C-alpha positions in Angstrom: -33.6 -3.1 12.3 -31.0 -0.1 12.4 -28.9 0.4 15.0 -30.6 4.1 15.1 -33.8 2.1 16.4 -32.1 0.5 18.9 -32.6 3.0 21.9 -30.9 2.2 25.3 -33.2 3.0 28.5 -31.4 4.2 31.5 -31.5 1.1 34.2 -30.7 1.1 37.9 -28.8 -1.9 39.0 -27.6 -3.6 42.4 -24.1 -5.3 42.8 -22.0 -6.6 45.4 -18.3 -6.9 45.4 -16.4 -10.0 45.8 -14.2 -9.0 48.6 -15.0 -12.4 50.0 -15.1 -14.4 46.6 -13.8 -17.8 46.8 -14.6 -21.3 45.4 -14.9 -23.3 48.6 -17.8 -25.6 47.9 -19.2 -26.9 44.5 -23.0 -26.4 43.9 -23.1 -26.3 40.0 -20.9 -28.1 37.3 -18.9 -25.0 36.9 -17.4 -24.9 40.5 -13.8 -26.3 40.7 -12.5 -26.5 44.6 -9.2 -27.5 43.3 -8.5 -24.4 41.5 -7.8 -21.1 43.6 -9.6 -17.9 42.8 -7.6 -14.6 42.2 -9.3 -12.5 44.9 -7.7 -9.3 43.8 -8.2 -9.8 40.0 -11.8 -10.9 40.7 -12.5 -7.4 42.5 -10.7 -5.7 39.8 -12.8 -7.2 36.8 -16.0 -6.7 38.7 -15.2 -3.0 39.5 -14.4 -2.6 35.5 -18.1 -4.1 35.2 -19.4 -1.8 37.5 -17.6 1.1 35.8 -18.7 0.3 32.3 -22.6 0.1 33.4 -22.0 3.8 35.0 -20.2 4.9 32.0 -23.2 3.8 29.8 -25.3 6.1 32.0 -26.7 3.7 34.4 -27.0 3.8 38.4 -25.2 1.0 40.2 -26.1 0.7 43.9 -23.7 -1.3 46.0 -24.6 -4.0 48.5 -21.9 -4.4 51.4 -20.6 -7.8 51.2 -20.6 -10.3 54.3 -17.8 -12.4 55.2 -18.6 -16.2 55.0 -21.0 -15.5 51.7 -18.6 -15.9 49.1 -21.1 -16.0 46.4 -23.1 -12.6 47.4 -20.8 -11.3 44.3 -23.7 -12.8 42.2 -26.2 -10.2 43.4 -29.0 -11.1 40.7 -29.8 -14.3 43.0 -31.1 -12.2 45.9 -34.2 -10.9 44.7 -36.5 -10.0 41.8 -38.3 -6.4 41.4 -40.9 -5.3 39.2 -42.9 -2.0 39.4 -41.5 -1.3 42.9 -42.6 -4.8 44.0 -40.0 -7.1 45.2 -40.2 -10.8 45.4 -37.5 -12.2 48.0 -35.4 -14.9 47.3 -35.2 -18.3 49.3 -32.0 -20.4 48.1 -31.9 -24.2 47.4 -28.5 -24.5 49.2 -27.8 -23.9 52.9 -24.4 -22.3 52.1 -26.3 -19.3 50.3 -29.1 -19.0 52.5 -28.2 -16.3 54.4 -27.7 -14.1 51.2 -31.7 -13.6 51.1 -31.6 -11.5 54.3 -28.8 -9.2 53.4 -30.8 -8.5 50.2 -34.1 -8.1 52.3 -32.4 -5.4 54.6 -31.6 -3.5 51.0 -35.0 -3.3 49.9 -36.7 -2.3 53.2 -38.5 1.0 51.5 -39.8 -1.3 48.9 -43.0 -3.5 48.9 -41.6 -6.7 49.8 -43.0 -10.1 49.7 -41.0 -12.8 51.4 -41.2 -16.0 49.6 -42.5 -19.4 51.1 -40.7 -21.3 48.1 -37.5 -21.8 46.7 -36.3 -19.5 44.1 -33.1 -17.6 43.3 -34.1 -14.3 42.1 -33.5 -12.8 39.0 -31.2 -16.0 38.4 -34.7 -17.6 37.4 -36.5 -14.8 36.7 -36.6 -12.4 33.6 -38.9 -9.5 33.2 -40.0 -7.9 29.8 -41.8 -4.7 30.3 -42.9 -4.3 26.5 -43.9 -7.9 25.9 -47.6 -8.9 26.3 -48.3 -5.7 28.6 -45.3 -7.0 30.9 -44.3 -10.6 31.0 -42.2 -12.7 33.6 -40.3 -15.5 32.1 -39.3 -18.0 35.0 -36.9 -21.1 34.9 -37.5 -24.2 36.8 -35.7 -27.5 37.2 -32.4 -27.2 39.1 -32.8 -24.2 41.6 -36.5 -22.3 41.7 -39.2 -24.6 42.3 -42.2 -24.5 40.1 -44.7 -23.4 42.9 -42.6 -20.1 43.3 -43.5 -19.2 39.8 -47.3 -19.0 41.0 -45.9 -17.3 44.1 -44.1 -14.8 42.2 -47.2 -14.2 40.0 -49.3 -13.4 43.0 -46.5 -11.0 44.4 -46.0 -9.0 41.3 -49.2 -9.1 39.3 -47.7 -9.9 36.4 -48.2 -13.0 34.1 -45.5 -15.8 34.7 -44.8 -18.4 32.0 -43.1 -21.2 33.3 -40.0 -22.6 31.6 -38.4 -26.0 32.6 -34.6 -26.0 32.0 -33.2 -29.5 31.2 -29.3 -29.3 31.4 -27.5 -29.3 34.6 -24.7 -27.0 33.0 -27.6 -24.2 32.6 -29.1 -24.3 35.8 -30.2 -21.0 36.3 -32.8 -19.3 33.6 -30.0 -16.5 33.4 -27.6 -18.9 31.9 -29.8 -19.6 29.0 -31.9 -16.8 28.4 -31.5 -13.0 28.5 -33.8 -9.8 27.9 -32.4 -8.1 25.2 -34.6 -5.0 25.4 -38.2 -4.5 26.9 -39.8 -6.6 23.8 -37.4 -9.4 22.7 -35.0 -12.0 24.2 -32.0 -14.3 23.2 -31.8 -18.0 24.4 -30.2 -21.3 23.7 -33.2 -23.6 22.9 -31.1 -26.9 24.1 -31.2 -25.6 27.6 -35.1 -26.0 27.7 -37.6 -29.1 27.6 -39.3 -29.6 24.0 -42.3 -28.0 25.4 -40.8 -24.6 26.7 -38.8 -24.5 23.4 -42.4 -24.5 21.5 -43.6 -21.8 24.0 -40.6 -19.4 23.7 -40.6 -20.3 19.9 -44.4 -18.8 19.7 -44.2 -15.8 22.4 -40.6 -14.7 20.7 -40.6 -15.5 17.0 -37.8 -13.0 16.5 -35.5 -14.2 19.4 -31.9 -14.2 18.5 -31.3 -18.0 19.1 -27.7 -19.1 20.6 -25.9 -22.2 20.2 -24.6 -24.7 23.2 -20.9 -23.0 22.5 -22.5 -19.5 23.0 -24.1 -20.8 26.4 -21.0 -22.6 27.8 -19.0 -19.2 27.1 -21.7 -17.4 29.4 -22.7 -15.5 26.5 -26.5 -15.8 27.6 -25.8 -14.3 31.0 -25.4 -10.8 29.9 -26.9 -7.5 30.9 -28.7 -5.3 28.0 -29.9 -1.6 28.1 -31.9 -2.4 25.0 -29.0 -1.0 22.8 -25.6 -1.9 24.7 -25.2 -5.6 25.2 -22.6 -6.2 28.1 -20.9 -9.6 27.4 -17.9 -11.3 28.9 -15.0 -11.4 26.4 -15.0 -14.9 25.8 -18.3 -14.7 24.5 -17.2 -14.0 21.0 -19.5 -15.8 18.8 -22.5 -14.3 20.8 -21.5 -10.7 20.2 -21.6 -11.1 16.6 -25.2 -12.5 16.8 -26.1 -9.7 19.0 -24.6 -7.1 16.8 -26.1 -8.9 13.7 -29.4 -8.1 15.3 -28.7 -4.3 15.9 -27.2 -4.1 19.4 -24.0 -3.0 20.4 -21.8 -5.7 22.4 -19.6 -4.3 25.2 -16.9 -6.7 26.3 -15.9 -7.0 29.9 -13.5 -9.6 31.3 -15.0 -11.8 34.2 -12.6 -14.8 34.2 -12.6 -15.1 38.1 -16.1 -14.8 38.6 -16.7 -17.7 35.8 -15.1 -19.8 38.5 -18.3 -19.8 40.4 -21.0 -20.6 37.6 -21.6 -16.8 36.8 -20.8 -14.1 34.7 -22.2 -10.6 33.8 -25.8 -11.0 34.5 -25.1 -12.9 37.6 -23.4 -10.2 39.2 -25.9 -7.6 38.4 -29.5 -7.4 39.5 -31.9 -4.9 38.2 -34.0 -2.6 40.6 -37.6 -1.7 38.7 -38.8 1.1 40.6 -42.5 1.9 40.2 
């Protein structure tokens, strides 16, 4: 498919500045409490990501950060929206629990469903509006409970495909899989159970396959508008793969946010209005 056929779609996003970002506890394999975070650099890199999205024509809403919640910068984890409906988050770890309320307040005007089951928002859910009439891909195994997948399907009225993550390095779906456009995905097969790999191969035969090095560089933790694929600067091999598939890679440096176990996608929630 030629580059001319890869059409961007204008999106609306939610981000939260890392004004209180630090790594003071370790709840994933990437967090090292012994390495100090450069807070000023984190804010500068975050703002470049926000500016990049705005310059591409998208709208970015900003959620006010709350002192004492250093991981709020990972705005993707706070909720998951489809067609104007919002399925709220319920965090696995107590250090992040209060983030859910801040997100719920933001969605006050939306059709909001409070969760009973642990789920970490868009960290473990991806939506492809053009695939199979609109399908949700959902990860479980480390953070989100499998029961949340059925709850999300009931809340959002879209079919949910449950995918088991098996590698603790890729503890959220968004570290192992990303939507490239409304129809297609990229993913690292080794992050998933054998059965989940078969499901993905069946549903997405044209997917862009990543390898472990791509995933470890957080190359799958990307944001795509259907043409422009925003990746961190370390994900060079992944950039070549998406370019070969007809997309346009756009690099943003996010070295500080990686210290907390996240990159581009973790910092960006998509707001899908009805």
